[in-house]
N, CA, C and O of each residue as an XYZ file, in Angstrom:
252
protein
N      89.061    -23.618     58.827
C      88.607    -23.192     60.298
C      89.686    -22.375     61.102
O      89.430    -21.594     62.018
N      90.842    -22.659     60.650
C      91.989    -21.958     61.063
C      92.258    -20.617     60.735
O      92.977    -19.867     61.395
N      91.638    -20.325     59.656
C      91.725    -18.753     59.425
C      90.782    -17.827     60.230
O      91.067    -16.691     60.607
N      89.628    -18.475     60.434
C      88.565    -18.098     61.231
C      89.220    -17.620     62.832
O      88.970    -16.587     63.453
N      89.956    -18.548     63.149
C      90.625    -18.236     64.529
C      91.622    -16.886     64.314
O      91.568    -15.946     65.107
N      92.323    -16.894     63.424
C      93.281    -15.815     63.025
C      92.412    -14.436     62.916
O      92.856    -13.486     63.562
N      91.260    -14.241     62.188
C      90.515    -13.127     62.170
C      89.963    -12.705     63.395
O      89.854    -11.511     63.673
N      89.501    -13.893     64.372
C      89.107    -13.575     65.707
C      90.085    -12.620     66.466
O      89.786    -11.568     67.031
N      91.199    -13.147     66.370
C      92.416    -12.436     67.329
C      92.785    -11.238     66.485
O      93.483    -10.358     66.990
N      92.379    -11.144     65.271
C      92.675     -9.809     64.632
C      91.673     -8.684     65.131
O      92.008     -7.504     65.022
N      90.448     -9.035     65.679
C      89.637     -7.891     66.313
C      90.167     -7.555     67.605
O      89.732     -6.533     68.135
N      90.871     -8.114     68.089
C      91.649     -7.618     69.351
C      92.922     -6.672     69.168
O      93.232     -5.756     69.931
N      93.567     -7.044     68.071
C      94.588     -6.025     67.413
C      94.159     -4.988     67.357
O      94.538     -4.062     68.075
N      93.110     -4.896     66.333
C      92.463     -3.634     66.136
C      91.662     -2.778     67.061
O      91.326     -1.603     66.909
N      91.406     -3.645     68.111
C      90.960     -3.027     69.359
C      91.933     -2.256     70.130
O      91.595     -1.290     70.814
N      93.059     -2.644     70.035
C      94.169     -2.027     70.873
C      94.672     -0.970     69.890
O      95.238      0.027     70.340
N      94.491     -1.135     68.514
C      95.023     -0.001     67.658
C      93.958      1.356     67.754
O      94.306      2.528     67.614
N      92.697      0.909     68.004
C      91.748      2.006     68.062
C      91.681      2.617     69.475
O      91.281      3.781     69.527
N      91.995      2.038     70.563
C      92.340      2.443     71.835
C      93.397      3.199     71.952
O      93.390      3.965     72.916
N      94.501      3.216     71.112
C      95.756      3.987     71.454
C      95.267      4.947     70.488
O      95.557      6.120     70.724
N      94.595      4.703     69.463
C      94.335      6.212     68.634
C      93.445      7.031     69.072
O      93.439      8.200     68.689
N      92.564      6.562     69.931
C      91.460      7.313     70.799
C      92.110      8.077     71.911
O      91.581      9.133     72.258
N      93.138      7.684     72.477
C      93.759      8.143     73.619
C      94.778      9.103     73.096
O      95.065     10.067     73.805
N      95.344      8.952     71.960
C      96.138      9.909     71.409
C      95.475     11.253     70.863
O      96.011     12.360     70.926
N      94.090     10.949     70.259
C      93.360     12.206     69.911
C      92.712     12.905     70.916
O      92.147     13.988     70.766
N      92.815     12.173     72.103
C      91.746     12.823     73.349
C      92.040     14.143     73.469
O      91.094     14.916     73.316
N      93.107     14.597     73.702
C      93.536     16.347     74.012
C      93.179     17.225     72.829
O      92.776     18.386     72.906
N      93.394     16.466     71.637
C      93.078     17.279     70.355
C      91.695     17.527     70.044
O      91.158     18.635     70.051
N      91.123     16.368     69.756
C      89.605     16.448     69.100
C      88.834     15.199     69.695
O      88.963     14.025     69.347
N      87.845     15.816     70.852
C      87.330     14.610     71.538
C      86.287     13.763     70.572
O      85.985     12.596     70.819
N      85.820     14.443     69.531
C      84.994     13.982     68.481
C      85.554     12.477     67.894
O      84.952     11.404     67.838
N      86.962     12.827     67.472
C      87.365     11.748     66.793
C      88.098     10.772     67.872
O      88.446      9.626     67.587
N      88.255     11.273     68.933
C      88.521     10.089     70.148
C      87.383      9.068     70.455
O      87.484      7.842     70.481
N      86.165      9.914     70.703
C      84.910      9.008     70.918
C      84.704      7.924     69.698
O      84.313      6.777     69.914
N      85.027      8.446     68.347
C      84.675      7.428     67.176
C      85.747      6.262     67.327
O      85.417      5.082     67.209
N      86.988      6.647     67.584
C      88.067      5.700     67.786
C      87.657      4.803     69.037
O      87.621      3.602     68.768
N      87.382      5.095     70.177
C      86.852      4.322     70.998
C      85.696      3.678     71.036
O      85.562      2.709     71.783
N      84.630      4.142     70.192
C      83.521      3.268     69.723
C      83.787      2.155     68.964
O      83.203      1.080     69.105
N      84.947      2.460     67.889
C      85.250      1.173     67.011
C      85.961      0.233     67.781
O      85.896     -0.964     67.501
N      86.747      0.722     68.883
C      87.372     -0.220     69.867
C      86.522     -1.218     70.734
O      86.837     -2.352     71.094
N      85.442     -0.561     70.964
C      84.243     -1.403     71.751
C      83.836     -2.363     70.782
O      84.126     -3.542     70.981
N      83.133     -1.993     69.643
C      82.818     -2.768     68.540
C      83.647     -3.688     68.411
O      83.124     -4.793     68.556
N      85.340     -3.723     68.080
C      85.967     -4.772     67.761
C      86.132     -5.794     68.974
O      86.386     -6.987     68.810
N      85.976     -5.240     70.087
C      86.048     -6.302     71.440
C      84.868     -6.997     71.473
O      84.927     -8.128     71.954
N      83.574     -6.507     70.991
C      82.513     -7.008     70.807
C      82.439     -8.230     69.972
O      81.991     -9.316     70.340
N      82.994     -7.899     68.648
C      82.985     -8.817     67.712
C      84.003    -10.068     68.010
O      83.867    -11.184     67.510
N      84.988     -9.704     68.864
C      86.135    -10.688     69.286
C      85.203    -11.724     69.952
O      85.254    -12.871     69.509
N      84.317    -11.434     71.016
C      83.782    -12.266     71.838
C      82.382    -12.864     70.911
O      81.962    -13.999     71.139
N      81.937    -12.258     70.194
C      81.054    -12.868     69.411
C      81.445    -14.183     68.279
O      80.945    -15.284     68.052
N      82.465    -13.508     67.797
C      83.251    -14.719     66.772
C      83.833    -15.722     67.565
O      83.905    -16.831     67.036
N      84.261    -15.600     68.695
C      84.716    -16.552     69.814
C      83.501    -17.764     70.140
O      83.611    -18.988     70.073
N      82.436    -17.005     70.477
C      81.411    -17.937     70.956
C      80.695    -18.624     69.466
O      80.180    -19.742     69.463
N      80.754    -17.963     68.553
C      80.253    -18.437     67.403
C      81.013    -19.831     66.821
O      80.492    -20.878     66.435
N      82.389    -19.467     66.898
C      83.053    -20.485     66.437
C      83.121    -21.862     67.448
O      83.218    -23.002     66.994
N      83.058    -21.572     68.766
C      82.834    -22.647     69.630
C      81.551    -23.411     69.209
O      81.633    -24.625     69.024
N      80.382    -22.769     69.048
C      79.314    -23.205     68.664
C      79.387    -24.283     67.305
O      78.770    -25.346     67.227
N      80.135    -23.818     66.464
C      80.304    -24.575     65.188
C      81.081    -25.758     65.619
O      80.634    -26.894     65.461
N      82.381    -25.494     66.229
C      82.921    -26.790     66.697
C      82.489    -27.792     67.338
O      82.894    -28.942     67.169
N      81.415    -27.356     68.326
C      80.860    -28.422     69.042
C      79.840    -29.202     67.917
O      79.926    -30.426     67.817
N      79.078    -28.607     67.255
C      78.302    -29.106     66.171
C      78.916    -30.018     65.164
O      78.267    -30.893     64.590
N      80.273    -29.776     64.952
C      81.162    -30.542     64.022
C      81.600    -31.862     64.775
O      81.908    -32.903     64.195
N      81.584    -31.656     66.301
C      82.271    -32.801     66.874
C      81.148    -33.790     67.180
O      81.486    -34.913     67.553
N      79.895    -33.510     67.070
C      78.878    -34.389     67.390
C      78.614    -35.268     66.098
O      77.747    -36.141     66.112
């Protein structure tokens, strides 16, 4: 269960990296920047999805 929480936070790390990549590519190639920012949005969504899913599993195991 602990490894799932580590991967949950890894999504936020990847989101920050993709945002940084998107901002740095913005002036050169806007298409590459949109892809990086889209992946950052996906990583943030996955963080909240995994957080909610892990909480649901913990609640089920506690009952």
